[in-house]
All heavy atoms as a GROMACS GRO file, in nm:
protein
  609
    1SER      N    1   0.083  -0.119   0.000
    1SER     CA    2   0.000   0.000   0.000
    1SER      C    3   0.087   0.125   0.000
    1SER      O    4   0.202   0.123   0.041
    1SER     CB    5  -0.092  -0.002   0.121
    1SER     OG    6  -0.018   0.020   0.238
    2LEU      N    7   0.028   0.235  -0.047
    2LEU     CA    8   0.100   0.362  -0.051
    2LEU      C    9   0.092   0.431   0.084
    2LEU      O   10  -0.008   0.422   0.154
    2LEU     CB   11   0.038   0.454  -0.156
    2LEU     CG   12   0.048   0.407  -0.301
    2LEU    CD1   13  -0.031   0.501  -0.391
    2LEU    CD2   14   0.192   0.401  -0.346
    3GLU      N   15   0.199   0.499   0.122
    3GLU     CA   16   0.194   0.578   0.245
    3GLU      C   17   0.106   0.700   0.220
    3GLU      O   18   0.078   0.737   0.107
    3GLU     CB   19   0.334   0.618   0.289
    3GLU     CG   20   0.402   0.722   0.201
    3GLU     CD   21   0.488   0.666   0.090
    3GLU    OE1   22   0.468   0.550   0.049
    3GLU    OE2   23   0.576   0.738   0.043
    4SER      N   24   0.061   0.765   0.326
    4SER     CA   25  -0.024   0.883   0.315
    4SER      C   26   0.062   1.003   0.279
    4SER      O   27   0.145   1.046   0.358
    4SER     CB   28  -0.097   0.908   0.447
    4SER     OG   29  -0.178   0.798   0.478
    5ILE      N   30   0.042   1.056   0.158
    5ILE     CA   31   0.119   1.170   0.112
    5ILE      C   32   0.025   1.265   0.040
    5ILE      O   33  -0.072   1.223  -0.023
    5ILE     CB   34   0.233   1.127   0.018
    5ILE    CG1   35   0.181   1.032  -0.089
    5ILE    CG2   36   0.347   1.064   0.093
    5ILE    CD1   37   0.283   0.988  -0.190
    6PRO      N   38   0.049   1.395   0.049
    6PRO     CA   39  -0.038   1.490  -0.021
    6PRO      C   40  -0.017   1.482  -0.172
    6PRO      O   41   0.094   1.461  -0.219
    6PRO     CB   42   0.005   1.626   0.035
    6PRO     CG   43   0.143   1.604   0.087
    6PRO     CD   44   0.153   1.460   0.127
    7ILE      N   45  -0.125   1.498  -0.245
    7ILE     CA   46  -0.120   1.496  -0.391
    7ILE      C   47  -0.154   1.636  -0.440
    7ILE      O   48  -0.261   1.688  -0.410
    7ILE     CB   49  -0.220   1.394  -0.447
    7ILE    CG1   50  -0.196   1.255  -0.390
    7ILE    CG2   51  -0.217   1.393  -0.599
    7ILE    CD1   52  -0.065   1.192  -0.428
    8SER      N   53  -0.064   1.698  -0.515
    8SER     CA   54  -0.082   1.838  -0.555
    8SER      C   55  -0.201   1.856  -0.650
    8SER      O   56  -0.254   1.966  -0.660
    8SER     CB   57   0.046   1.891  -0.620
    8SER     OG   58   0.076   1.819  -0.737
    9ALA      N   59  -0.245   1.752  -0.719
    9ALA     CA   60  -0.357   1.765  -0.812
    9ALA      C   61  -0.490   1.783  -0.740
    9ALA      O   62  -0.589   1.823  -0.801
    9ALA     CB   63  -0.364   1.642  -0.903
   10ILE      N   64  -0.496   1.755  -0.610
   10ILE     CA   65  -0.620   1.770  -0.534
   10ILE      C   66  -0.622   1.908  -0.471
   10ILE      O   67  -0.530   1.947  -0.400
   10ILE     CB   68  -0.632   1.660  -0.426
   10ILE    CG1   69  -0.638   1.523  -0.494
   10ILE    CG2   70  -0.754   1.683  -0.339
   10ILE    CD1   71  -0.643   1.408  -0.397
   11LYS      N   72  -0.730   1.982  -0.499
   11LYS     CA   73  -0.746   2.117  -0.445
   11LYS      C   74  -0.796   2.108  -0.301
   11LYS      O   75  -0.885   2.031  -0.271
   11LYS     CB   76  -0.846   2.194  -0.530
   11LYS     CG   77  -0.807   2.204  -0.676
   11LYS     CD   78  -0.921   2.264  -0.756
   11LYS     CE   79  -0.903   2.243  -0.904
   11LYS     NZ   80  -1.024   2.279  -0.978
   12ASN      N   81  -0.739   2.190  -0.213
   12ASN     CA   82  -0.777   2.192  -0.072
   12ASN      C   83  -0.884   2.295  -0.044
   12ASN      O   84  -0.921   2.374  -0.130
   12ASN     CB   85  -0.654   2.221   0.014
   12ASN     CG   86  -0.553   2.109   0.010
   12ASN    OD1   87  -0.590   1.993   0.013
   12ASN    ND2   88  -0.427   2.144   0.000
   13GLY      N   89  -0.929   2.297   0.079
   13GLY     CA   90  -1.025   2.398   0.123
   13GLY      C   91  -1.163   2.371   0.069
   13GLY      O   92  -1.209   2.257   0.066
   14PHE      N   93  -1.230   2.476   0.024
   14PHE     CA   94  -1.368   2.464  -0.024
   14PHE      C   95  -1.374   2.444  -0.175
   14PHE      O   96  -1.479   2.458  -0.237
   14PHE     CB   97  -1.448   2.588   0.015
   14PHE     CG   98  -1.469   2.598   0.163
   14PHE    CD1   99  -1.390   2.682   0.239
   14PHE    CD2  100  -1.566   2.522   0.226
   14PHE    CE1  101  -1.408   2.692   0.376
   14PHE    CE2  102  -1.585   2.530   0.362
   14PHE     CZ  103  -1.506   2.615   0.438
   15ALA      N  104  -1.263   2.409  -0.238
   15ALA     CA  105  -1.257   2.390  -0.382
   15ALA      C  106  -1.330   2.262  -0.424
   15ALA      O  107  -1.346   2.170  -0.345
   15ALA     CB  108  -1.112   2.384  -0.428
   16THR      N  109  -1.374   2.259  -0.547
   16THR     CA  110  -1.439   2.141  -0.603
   16THR      C  111  -1.336   2.058  -0.677
   16THR      O  112  -1.256   2.110  -0.754
   16THR     CB  113  -1.551   2.184  -0.700
   16THR    OG1  114  -1.649   2.259  -0.628
   16THR    CG2  115  -1.617   2.063  -0.763
   17ASN      N  116  -1.336   1.926  -0.651
   17ASN     CA  117  -1.247   1.833  -0.719
   17ASN      C  118  -1.330   1.731  -0.796
   17ASN      O  119  -1.438   1.692  -0.753
   17ASN     CB  120  -1.161   1.757  -0.617
   17ASN     CG  121  -1.055   1.845  -0.556
   17ASN    OD1  122  -0.954   1.872  -0.620
   17ASN    ND2  123  -1.078   1.889  -0.434
   18THR      N  124  -1.277   1.687  -0.908
   18THR     CA  125  -1.334   1.576  -0.982
   18THR      C  126  -1.235   1.461  -0.973
   18THR      O  127  -1.121   1.474  -1.019
   18THR     CB  128  -1.358   1.613  -1.129
   18THR    OG1  129  -1.448   1.724  -1.134
   18THR    CG2  130  -1.416   1.495  -1.206
   19ILE      N  131  -1.276   1.352  -0.909
   19ILE     CA  132  -1.188   1.237  -0.887
   19ILE      C  133  -1.235   1.124  -0.977
   19ILE      O  134  -1.354   1.096  -0.989
   19ILE     CB  135  -1.194   1.191  -0.739
   19ILE    CG1  136  -1.165   1.309  -0.645
   19ILE    CG2  137  -1.101   1.074  -0.714
   19ILE    CD1  138  -1.029   1.368  -0.657
   20GLY      N  139  -1.142   1.058  -1.042
   20GLY     CA  140  -1.176   0.947  -1.131
   20GLY      C  141  -1.087   0.827  -1.107
   20GLY      O  142  -0.972   0.840  -1.069
   21LEU      N  143  -1.143   0.711  -1.129
   21LEU     CA  144  -1.070   0.584  -1.122
   21LEU      C  145  -1.096   0.509  -1.251
   21LEU      O  146  -1.208   0.506  -1.299
   21LEU     CB  147  -1.120   0.500  -1.004
   21LEU     CG  148  -1.110   0.564  -0.866
   21LEU    CD1  149  -1.184   0.478  -0.764
   21LEU    CD2  150  -0.965   0.578  -0.825
   22GLN      N  151  -0.992   0.450  -1.306
   22GLN     CA  152  -1.007   0.370  -1.427
   22GLN      C  153  -0.947   0.234  -1.404
   22GLN      O  154  -0.830   0.222  -1.368
   22GLN     CB  155  -0.941   0.438  -1.546
   22GLN     CG  156  -0.956   0.358  -1.674
   22GLN     CD  157  -0.893   0.429  -1.793
   22GLN    OE1  158  -0.830   0.532  -1.779
   22GLN    NE2  159  -0.911   0.371  -1.909
   23CYS      N  160  -1.029   0.132  -1.423
   23CYS     CA  161  -0.984  -0.006  -1.406
   23CYS      C  162  -0.958  -0.067  -1.542
   23CYS      O  163  -1.042  -0.062  -1.631
   23CYS     CB  164  -1.092  -0.085  -1.331
   23CYS     SG  165  -1.042  -0.254  -1.297
   24SER      N  166  -0.840  -0.124  -1.556
   24SER     CA  167  -0.804  -0.193  -1.679
   24SER      C  168  -0.731  -0.321  -1.640
   24SER      O  169  -0.618  -0.315  -1.590
   24SER     CB  170  -0.715  -0.104  -1.766
   24SER     OG  171  -0.674  -0.173  -1.883
   25GLY      N  172  -0.797  -0.435  -1.659
   25GLY     CA  173  -0.739  -0.561  -1.614
   25GLY      C  174  -0.725  -0.560  -1.464
   25GLY      O  175  -0.822  -0.539  -1.392
   26ASN      N  176  -0.604  -0.579  -1.414
   26ASN     CA  177  -0.582  -0.578  -1.270
   26ASN      C  178  -0.521  -0.446  -1.221
   26ASN      O  179  -0.474  -0.437  -1.110
   26ASN     CB  180  -0.491  -0.695  -1.229
   26ASN     CG  181  -0.350  -0.680  -1.282
   26ASN    OD1  182  -0.325  -0.604  -1.375
   26ASN    ND2  183  -0.258  -0.754  -1.224
   27SER      N  184  -0.524  -0.342  -1.304
   27SER     CA  185  -0.466  -0.212  -1.270
   27SER      C  186  -0.575  -0.108  -1.249
   27SER      O  187  -0.667  -0.097  -1.328
   27SER     CB  188  -0.372  -0.164  -1.380
   27SER     OG  189  -0.264  -0.253  -1.394
   28LEU      N  190  -0.560  -0.030  -1.143
   28LEU     CA  191  -0.652   0.079  -1.112
   28LEU      C  192  -0.573   0.209  -1.116
   28LEU      O  193  -0.480   0.228  -1.037
   28LEU     CB  194  -0.713   0.057  -0.973
   28LEU     CG  195  -0.817   0.159  -0.929
   28LEU    CD1  196  -0.944   0.143  -1.013
   28LEU    CD2  197  -0.850   0.139  -0.782
   29SER      N  198  -0.606   0.298  -1.210
   29SER     CA  199  -0.540   0.428  -1.224
   29SER      C  200  -0.627   0.534  -1.159
   29SER      O  201  -0.750   0.527  -1.163
   29SER     CB  202  -0.519   0.462  -1.371
   29SER     OG  203  -0.439   0.362  -1.433
   30VAL      N  204  -0.563   0.634  -1.100
   30VAL     CA  205  -0.633   0.736  -1.023
   30VAL      C  206  -0.612   0.873  -1.090
   30VAL      O  207  -0.501   0.908  -1.127
   30VAL     CB  208  -0.579   0.740  -0.878
   30VAL    CG1  209  -0.661   0.833  -0.793
   30VAL    CG2  210  -0.576   0.600  -0.818
   31TYR      N  211  -0.722   0.949  -1.102
   31TYR     CA  212  -0.718   1.080  -1.167
   31TYR      C  213  -0.780   1.185  -1.075
   31TYR      O  214  -0.872   1.156  -1.000
   31TYR     CB  215  -0.796   1.078  -1.299
   31TYR     CG  216  -0.736   0.983  -1.399
   31TYR    CD1  217  -0.770   0.848  -1.400
   31TYR    CD2  218  -0.644   1.028  -1.492
   31TYR    CE1  219  -0.714   0.761  -1.490
   31TYR    CE2  220  -0.586   0.941  -1.583
   31TYR     CZ  221  -0.623   0.808  -1.582
   31TYR     OH  222  -0.566   0.722  -1.672
   32ALA      N  223  -0.730   1.308  -1.082
   32ALA     CA  224  -0.787   1.422  -1.010
   32ALA      C  225  -0.794   1.540  -1.105
   32ALA      O  226  -0.692   1.578  -1.165
   32ALA     CB  227  -0.704   1.457  -0.888
   33ASN      N  228  -0.912   1.593  -1.122
   33ASN     CA  229  -0.932   1.712  -1.204
   33ASN      C  230  -0.875   1.696  -1.345
   33ASN      O  231  -0.811   1.785  -1.399
   33ASN     CB  232  -0.874   1.834  -1.132
   33ASN     CG  233  -0.938   1.852  -0.997
   33ASN    OD1  234  -1.060   1.850  -0.985
   33ASN    ND2  235  -0.858   1.865  -0.893
   34GLY      N  236  -0.899   1.578  -1.403
   34GLY     CA  237  -0.861   1.552  -1.542
   34GLY      C  238  -0.717   1.511  -1.564
   34GLY      O  239  -0.676   1.489  -1.678
   35LYS      N  240  -0.639   1.499  -1.458
   35LYS     CA  241  -0.498   1.462  -1.473
   35LYS      C  242  -0.468   1.338  -1.389
   35LYS      O  243  -0.522   1.320  -1.280
   35LYS     CB  244  -0.406   1.576  -1.427
   35LYS     CG  245  -0.421   1.701  -1.509
   35LYS     CD  246  -0.327   1.808  -1.459
   35LYS     CE  247  -0.344   1.935  -1.541
   35LYS     NZ  248  -0.257   2.042  -1.492
   36ALA      N  249  -0.378   1.254  -1.441
   36ALA     CA  250  -0.336   1.138  -1.363
   36ALA      C  251  -0.269   1.186  -1.235
   36ALA      O  252  -0.189   1.279  -1.237
   36ALA     CB  253  -0.237   1.053  -1.444
   37MET      N  254  -0.306   1.124  -1.123
   37MET     CA  255  -0.241   1.160  -0.996
   37MET      C  256  -0.099   1.105  -1.000
   37MET      O  257  -0.076   0.988  -1.031
   37MET     CB  258  -0.317   1.102  -0.878
   37MET     CG  259  -0.443   1.174  -0.846
   37MET     SD  260  -0.497   1.127  -0.681
   37MET     CE  261  -0.667   1.173  -0.689
   38MET      N  262  -0.004   1.192  -0.970
   38MET     CA  263   0.137   1.157  -0.974
   38MET      C  264   0.190   1.139  -0.832
   38MET      O  265   0.155   1.217  -0.743
   38MET     CB  266   0.217   1.265  -1.046
   38MET     CG  267   0.171   1.294  -1.187
   38MET     SD  268   0.194   1.155  -1.300
   38MET     CE  269   0.369   1.164  -1.324
   39HIS      N  270   0.274   1.039  -0.812
   39HIS     CA  271   0.340   1.021  -0.684
   39HIS      C  272   0.437   1.137  -0.668
   39HIS      O  273   0.523   1.160  -0.754
   39HIS     CB  274   0.414   0.888  -0.681
   39HIS     CG  275   0.466   0.851  -0.546
   39HIS    ND1  276   0.571   0.918  -0.488
   39HIS    CD2  277   0.427   0.756  -0.459
   39HIS    CE1  278   0.596   0.864  -0.370
   39HIS    NE2  279   0.508   0.767  -0.350
   40PRO      N  280   0.424   1.217  -0.560
   40PRO     CA  281   0.505   1.338  -0.548
   40PRO      C  282   0.655   1.314  -0.535
   40PRO      O  283   0.734   1.399  -0.572
   40PRO     CB  284   0.451   1.407  -0.422
   40PRO     CG  285   0.369   1.308  -0.352
   40PRO     CD  286   0.332   1.201  -0.449
   41ARG      N  287   0.696   1.200  -0.485
   41ARG     CA  288   0.841   1.174  -0.470
   41ARG      C  289   0.898   1.100  -0.590
   41ARG      O  290   1.010   1.126  -0.632
   41ARG     CB  291   0.867   1.095  -0.342
   41ARG     CG  292   0.839   1.177  -0.218
   41ARG     CD  293   0.886   1.107  -0.092
   41ARG     NE  294   0.810   1.161   0.019
   41ARG     CZ  295   0.731   1.092   0.097
   41ARG    NH1  296   0.718   0.963   0.081
   41ARG    NH2  297   0.664   1.150   0.194
   42LEU      N  298   0.822   1.006  -0.645
   42LEU     CA  299   0.872   0.924  -0.755
   42LEU      C  300   0.839   0.982  -0.892
   42LEU      O  301   0.896   0.941  -0.992
   42LEU     CB  302   0.813   0.783  -0.745
   42LEU     CG  303   0.840   0.709  -0.613
   42LEU    CD1  304   0.771   0.573  -0.613
   42LEU    CD2  305   0.990   0.694  -0.590
   43ASN      N  306   0.745   1.078  -0.897
   43ASN     CA  307   0.702   1.142  -1.020
   43ASN      C  308   0.656   1.042  -1.126
   43ASN      O  309   0.692   1.052  -1.243
   43ASN     CB  310   0.810   1.235  -1.076
   43ASN     CG  311   0.752   1.336  -1.172
   43ASN    OD1  312   0.638   1.378  -1.158
   43ASN    ND2  313   0.831   1.375  -1.271
   44VAL      N  314   0.579   0.944  -1.083
   44VAL     CA  315   0.517   0.846  -1.173
   44VAL      C  316   0.368   0.842  -1.142
   44VAL      O  317   0.327   0.871  -1.030
   44VAL     CB  318   0.579   0.704  -1.158
   44VAL    CG1  319   0.725   0.704  -1.196
   44VAL    CG2  320   0.561   0.652  -1.016
   45PRO      N  321   0.284   0.808  -1.242
   45PRO     CA  322   0.141   0.798  -1.214
   45PRO      C  323   0.113   0.694  -1.106
   45PRO      O  324   0.180   0.591  -1.097
   45PRO     CB  325   0.081   0.753  -1.348
   45PRO     CG  326   0.182   0.792  -1.449
   45PRO     CD  327   0.316   0.781  -1.382
   46ILE      N  328   0.013   0.725  -1.022
   46ILE     CA  329  -0.027   0.631  -0.917
   46ILE      C  330  -0.116   0.525  -0.980
   46ILE      O  331  -0.224   0.555  -1.032
   46ILE     CB  332  -0.098   0.703  -0.803
   46ILE    CG1  333  -0.002   0.801  -0.735
   46ILE    CG2  334  -0.156   0.603  -0.703
   46ILE    CD1  335  -0.065   0.887  -0.629
   47VAL      N  336  -0.069   0.401  -0.977
   47VAL     CA  337  -0.144   0.287  -1.030
   47VAL      C  338  -0.137   0.177  -0.925
   47VAL      O  339  -0.030   0.145  -0.876
   47VAL     CB  340  -0.085   0.237  -1.164
   47VAL    CG1  341  -0.159   0.114  -1.213
   47VAL    CG2  342  -0.087   0.347  -1.268
   48VAL      N  343  -0.253   0.122  -0.891
   48VAL     CA  344  -0.260   0.013  -0.795
   48VAL      C  345  -0.288  -0.115  -0.871
   48VAL      O  346  -0.381  -0.121  -0.951
   48VAL     CB  347  -0.371   0.038  -0.690
   48VAL    CG1  348  -0.381  -0.078  -0.593
   48VAL    CG2  349  -0.345   0.168  -0.616
   49ASN      N  350  -0.206  -0.217  -0.851
   49ASN     CA  351  -0.226  -0.347  -0.914
   49ASN      C  352  -0.275  -0.448  -0.811
   49ASN      O  353  -0.220  -0.455  -0.701
   49ASN     CB  354  -0.096  -0.398  -0.977
   49ASN     CG  355  -0.053  -0.310  -1.092
   49ASN    OD1  356  -0.126  -0.292  -1.188
   49ASN    ND2  357   0.065  -0.252  -1.082
   50ASP      N  358  -0.378  -0.525  -0.847
   50ASP     CA  359  -0.435  -0.622  -0.755
   50ASP      C  360  -0.484  -0.742  -0.834
   50ASP      O  361  -0.563  -0.728  -0.926
   50ASP     CB  362  -0.551  -0.559  -0.677
   50ASP     CG  363  -0.600  -0.648  -0.565
   50ASP    OD1  364  -0.635  -0.764  -0.593
   50ASP    OD2  365  -0.604  -0.602  -0.451
   51ASN      N  366  -0.438  -0.859  -0.798
   51ASN     CA  367  -0.480  -0.982  -0.866
   51ASN      C  368  -0.584  -1.061  -0.787
   51ASN      O  369  -0.622  -1.169  -0.828
   51ASN     CB  370  -0.359  -1.072  -0.893
   51ASN     CG  371  -0.268  -1.014  -0.998
   51ASN    OD1  372  -0.313  -0.960  -1.098
   51ASN    ND2  373  -0.138  -1.020  -0.974
   52THR      N  374  -0.631  -1.008  -0.673
   52THR     CA  375  -0.724  -1.084  -0.589
   52THR      C  376  -0.869  -1.040  -0.605
   52THR      O  377  -0.959  -1.122  -0.593
   52THR     CB  378  -0.686  -1.075  -0.441
   52THR    OG1  379  -0.683  -0.938  -0.400
   52THR    CG2  380  -0.548  -1.136  -0.418
   53LEU      N  381  -0.896  -0.912  -0.627
   53LEU     CA  382  -1.033  -0.864  -0.640
   53LEU      C  383  -1.077  -0.874  -0.785
   53LEU      O  384  -1.030  -0.801  -0.869
   53LEU     CB  385  -1.045  -0.720  -0.590
   53LEU     CG  386  -1.007  -0.698  -0.443
   53LEU    CD1  387  -1.011  -0.550  -0.411
   53LEU    CD2  388  -1.101  -0.776  -0.352
   54MET      N  389  -1.169  -0.965  -0.814
   54MET     CA  390  -1.213  -0.987  -0.951
   54MET      C  391  -1.344  -0.916  -0.983
   54MET      O  392  -1.368  -0.877  -1.095
   54MET     CB  393  -1.229  -1.137  -0.979
   54MET     CG  394  -1.101  -1.214  -0.961
   54MET     SD  395  -0.978  -1.153  -1.077
   54MET     CE  396  -0.839  -1.252  -1.033
   55ASP      N  397  -1.433  -0.902  -0.886
   55ASP     CA  398  -1.557  -0.830  -0.907
   55ASP      C  399  -1.612  -0.788  -0.772
   55ASP      O  400  -1.561  -0.830  -0.668
   55ASP     CB  401  -1.660  -0.912  -0.984
   55ASP     CG  402  -1.693  -1.046  -0.919
   55ASP    OD1  403  -1.690  -1.054  -0.794
   55ASP    OD2  404  -1.723  -1.142  -0.990
   56GLY      N  405  -1.712  -0.704  -0.774
   56GLY     CA  406  -1.771  -0.658  -0.649
   56GLY      C  407  -1.849  -0.531  -0.668
   56GLY      O  408  -1.890  -0.498  -0.779
   57THR      N  409  -1.867  -0.456  -0.562
   57THR     CA  410  -1.945  -0.334  -0.566
   57THR      C  411  -1.853  -0.213  -0.559
   57THR      O  412  -1.733  -0.225  -0.533
   57THR     CB  413  -2.044  -0.329  -0.449
   57THR    OG1  414  -1.971  -0.341  -0.326
   57THR    CG2  415  -2.143  -0.444  -0.457
   58VAL      N  416  -1.910  -0.096  -0.584
   58VAL     CA  417  -1.835   0.029  -0.582
   58VAL      C  418  -1.885   0.114  -0.467
   58VAL      O  419  -2.005   0.121  -0.440
   58VAL     CB  420  -1.856   0.105  -0.716
   58VAL    CG1  421  -1.791   0.242  -0.711
   58VAL    CG2  422  -1.803   0.024  -0.831
   59GLY      N  423  -1.794   0.178  -0.397
   59GLY     CA  424  -1.832   0.268  -0.288
   59GLY      C  425  -1.742   0.390  -0.288
   59GLY      O  426  -1.634   0.388  -0.348
   60VAL      N  427  -1.787   0.495  -0.225
   60VAL     CA  428  -1.710   0.619  -0.217
   60VAL      C  429  -1.698   0.658  -0.071
   60VAL      O  430  -1.796   0.652   0.004
   60VAL     CB  431  -1.778   0.732  -0.296
   60VAL    CG1  432  -1.702   0.862  -0.282
   60VAL    CG2  433  -1.791   0.694  -0.442
   61GLY      N  434  -1.579   0.695  -0.028
   61GLY     CA  435  -1.559   0.738   0.110
   61GLY      C  436  -1.454   0.848   0.116
   61GLY      O  437  -1.377   0.867   0.023
   62VAL      N  438  -1.454   0.920   0.225
   62VAL     CA  439  -1.359   1.029   0.244
   62VAL      C  440  -1.309   1.024   0.387
   62VAL      O  441  -1.383   0.989   0.479
   62VAL     CB  442  -1.428   1.165   0.219
   62VAL    CG1  443  -1.334   1.280   0.252
   62VAL    CG2  444  -1.476   1.175   0.077
   63MET      N  445  -1.182   1.059   0.404
   63MET     CA  446  -1.128   1.070   0.539
   63MET      C  447  -1.028   1.184   0.543
   63MET      O  448  -0.975   1.225   0.440
   63MET     CB  449  -1.063   0.940   0.585
   63MET     CG  450  -0.939   0.901   0.510
   63MET     SD  451  -0.866   0.748   0.567
   63MET     CE  452  -0.797   0.797   0.721
   64SER      N  453  -1.005   1.236   0.661
   64SER     CA  454  -0.910   1.343   0.680
   64SER      C  455  -0.797   1.292   0.769
   64SER      O  456  -0.821   1.219   0.864
   64SER     CB  457  -0.978   1.463   0.746
   64SER     OG  458  -0.881   1.560   0.780
   65PHE      N  459  -0.676   1.333   0.739
   65PHE     CA  460  -0.562   1.294   0.820
   65PHE      C  461  -0.530   1.400   0.926
   65PHE      O  462  -0.434   1.388   1.000
   65PHE     CB  463  -0.439   1.270   0.733
   65PHE     CG  464  -0.454   1.148   0.646
   65PHE    CD1  465  -0.481   1.161   0.511
   65PHE    CD2  466  -0.442   1.022   0.699
   65PHE    CE1  467  -0.496   1.050   0.430
   65PHE    CE2  468  -0.457   0.910   0.620
   65PHE     CZ  469  -0.484   0.923   0.486
   66SER      N  470  -0.612   1.504   0.934
   66SER     CA  471  -0.590   1.607   1.034
   66SER      C  472  -0.700   1.600   1.140
   66SER      O  473  -0.799   1.530   1.124
   66SER     CB  474  -0.589   1.745   0.969
   66SER     OG  475  -0.716   1.774   0.913
   67THR      N  476  -0.681   1.672   1.248
   67THR     CA  477  -0.782   1.676   1.353
   67THR      C  478  -0.890   1.777   1.315
   67THR      O  479  -0.870   1.862   1.229
   67THR     CB  480  -0.720   1.716   1.488
   67THR    OG1  481  -0.658   1.844   1.474
   67THR    CG2  482  -0.616   1.614   1.531
   68GLY      N  483  -1.002   1.767   1.379
   68GLY     CA  484  -1.112   1.858   1.349
   68GLY      C  485  -1.208   1.799   1.249
   68GLY      O  486  -1.194   1.684   1.205
   69LYS      N  487  -1.307   1.878   1.212
   69LYS     CA  488  -1.412   1.831   1.121
   69LYS      C  489  -1.374   1.854   0.976
   69LYS      O  490  -1.306   1.950   0.942
   69LYS     CB  491  -1.542   1.905   1.150
   69LYS     CG  492  -1.596   1.877   1.288
   69LYS     CD  493  -1.725   1.954   1.311
   69LYS     CE  494  -1.779   1.926   1.449
   69LYS     NZ  495  -1.903   2.001   1.475
   70SER      N  496  -1.421   1.764   0.890
   70SER     CA  497  -1.409   1.780   0.746
   70SER      C  498  -1.549   1.778   0.688
   70SER      O  499  -1.631   1.693   0.725
   70SER     CB  500  -1.328   1.665   0.685
   70SER     OG  501  -1.195   1.671   0.728
   71TYR      N  502  -1.578   1.871   0.601
   71TYR     CA  503  -1.709   1.877   0.537
   71TYR      C  504  -1.693   1.840   0.390
   71TYR      O  505  -1.614   1.900   0.319
   71TYR     CB  506  -1.767   2.018   0.550
   71TYR     CG  507  -1.792   2.056   0.694
   71TYR    CD1  508  -1.696   2.129   0.764
   71TYR    CD2  509  -1.908   2.017   0.759
   71TYR    CE1  510  -1.718   2.164   0.896
   71TYR    CE2  511  -1.929   2.051   0.891
   71TYR     CZ  512  -1.834   2.125   0.959
   71TYR     OH  513  -1.854   2.158   1.090
   72VAL      N  514  -1.766   1.738   0.348
   72VAL     CA  515  -1.754   1.688   0.212
   72VAL      C  516  -1.893   1.674   0.153
   72VAL      O  517  -1.986   1.628   0.220
   72VAL     CB  518  -1.682   1.551   0.210
   72VAL    CG1  519  -1.677   1.496   0.069
   72VAL    CG2  520  -1.543   1.564   0.267
   73GLU      N  521  -1.908   1.712   0.029
   73GLU     CA  522  -2.035   1.696  -0.041
   73GLU      C  523  -2.007   1.627  -0.174
   73GLU      O  524  -1.921   1.670  -0.250
   73GLU     CB  525  -2.099   1.833  -0.066
   73GLU     CG  526  -2.227   1.825  -0.145
   73GLU     CD  527  -2.286   1.963  -0.173
   73GLU    OE1  528  -2.229   2.063  -0.130
   73GLU    OE2  529  -2.390   1.968  -0.239
   74PHE      N  530  -2.080   1.520  -0.200
   74PHE     CA  531  -2.071   1.452  -0.330
   74PHE      C  532  -2.184   1.506  -0.417
   74PHE      O  533  -2.301   1.487  -0.385
   74PHE     CB  534  -2.083   1.301  -0.314
   74PHE     CG  535  -1.967   1.239  -0.242
   74PHE    CD1  536  -1.975   1.205  -0.108
   74PHE    CD2  537  -1.848   1.216  -0.309
   74PHE    CE1  538  -1.868   1.149  -0.043
   74PHE    CE2  539  -1.739   1.160  -0.244
   74PHE     CZ  540  -1.750   1.127  -0.110
   75ILE      N  541  -2.149   1.572  -0.524
   75ILE     CA  542  -2.249   1.627  -0.615
   75ILE      C  543  -2.299   1.520  -0.710
   75ILE      O  544  -2.416   1.513  -0.741
   75ILE     CB  545  -2.192   1.747  -0.692
   75ILE    CG1  546  -2.154   1.858  -0.593
   75ILE    CG2  547  -2.289   1.798  -0.796
   75ILE    CD1  548  -2.075   1.971  -0.653
   76ASN      N  549  -2.210   1.432  -0.752
   76ASN     CA  550  -2.248   1.328  -0.847
   76ASN      C  551  -2.151   1.212  -0.834
   76ASN      O  552  -2.030   1.232  -0.825
   76ASN     CB  553  -2.245   1.384  -0.990
   76ASN     CG  554  -2.292   1.284  -1.093
   76ASN    OD1  555  -2.349   1.181  -1.059
   76ASN    ND2  556  -2.268   1.313  -1.219
   77VAL      N  557  -2.203   1.092  -0.832
   77VAL     CA  558  -2.121   0.971  -0.833
   77VAL      C  559  -2.178   0.879  -0.940
   77VAL      O  560  -2.298   0.853  -0.941
   77VAL     CB  561  -2.122   0.900  -0.696
   77VAL    CG1  562  -2.045   0.769  -0.702
   77VAL    CG2  563  -2.066   0.991  -0.587
   78SER      N  564  -2.095   0.833  -1.031
   78SER     CA  565  -2.144   0.744  -1.136
   78SER      C  566  -2.038   0.639  -1.166
   78SER      O  567  -1.920   0.658  -1.142
   78SER     CB  568  -2.180   0.822  -1.264
   78SER     OG  569  -2.064   0.882  -1.316
   79THR      N  570  -2.085   0.527  -1.219
   79THR     CA  571  -1.995   0.422  -1.264
   79THR      C  572  -2.035   0.381  -1.405
   79THR      O  573  -2.151   0.393  -1.444
   79THR     CB  574  -2.002   0.298  -1.173
   79THR    OG1  575  -2.136   0.246  -1.174
   79THR    CG2  576  -1.962   0.333  -1.030
   80ASN      N  577  -1.938   0.336  -1.480
   80ASN     CA  578  -1.963   0.290  -1.617
   80ASN      C  579  -1.897   0.154  -1.635
   80ASN      O  580  -1.781   0.137  -1.598
   80ASN     CB  581  -1.906   0.387  -1.720
   80ASN     CG  582  -1.970   0.523  -1.711
   80ASN    OD1  583  -2.091   0.535  -1.704
   80ASN    ND2  584  -1.888   0.626  -1.711
   81GLN      N  585  -1.970   0.062  -1.690
   81GLN     CA  586  -1.915  -0.069  -1.721
   81GLN      C  587  -1.838  -0.061  -1.852
   81GLN      O  588  -1.883   0.003  -1.947
   81GLN     CB  589  -2.026  -0.174  -1.733
   81GLN     CG  590  -1.976  -0.314  -1.753
   81GLN     CD  591  -2.089  -0.415  -1.748
   81GLN    OE1  592  -2.203  -0.380  -1.724
   81GLN    NE2  593  -2.056  -0.538  -1.767
   82PRO      N  594  -1.720  -0.124  -1.859
   82PRO     CA  595  -1.644  -0.122  -1.985
   82PRO      C  596  -1.727  -0.180  -2.099
   82PRO      O  597  -1.809  -0.268  -2.080
   82PRO     CB  598  -1.523  -0.211  -1.956
   82PRO     CG  599  -1.515  -0.217  -1.809
   82PRO     CD  600  -1.654  -0.200  -1.756
   83GLN      N  601  -1.705  -0.126  -2.218
   83GLN     CA  602  -1.780  -0.173  -2.336
   83GLN      C  603  -1.691  -0.252  -2.427
   83GLN      O  604  -1.577  -0.243  -2.431
   83GLN     CB  605  -1.838  -0.055  -2.410
   83GLN     CG  606  -1.934   0.022  -2.322
   83GLN     CD  607  -2.001   0.135  -2.397
   83GLN    OE1  608  -1.994   0.144  -2.518
   83GLN    NE2  609  -2.066   0.222  -2.324
   0.00000   0.00000   0.00000
């Protein structure tokens, strides 16, 4: 697993972000605001490879690594099956 590190493509504060995930085979690519999320130290796209999860459901969650309250609003969540 990846350690918790800030990603510059994600806007902080009250800004709106568009987050995307793309699954291709056993690889999951992560996008923020139309750009591939890059590992800040390695400068490579963040891609998670997993050979154990073959199917299942989709969920969305948010967490904060700081103390205090975080306010999050999901305006739209959608999934698309590959064609």
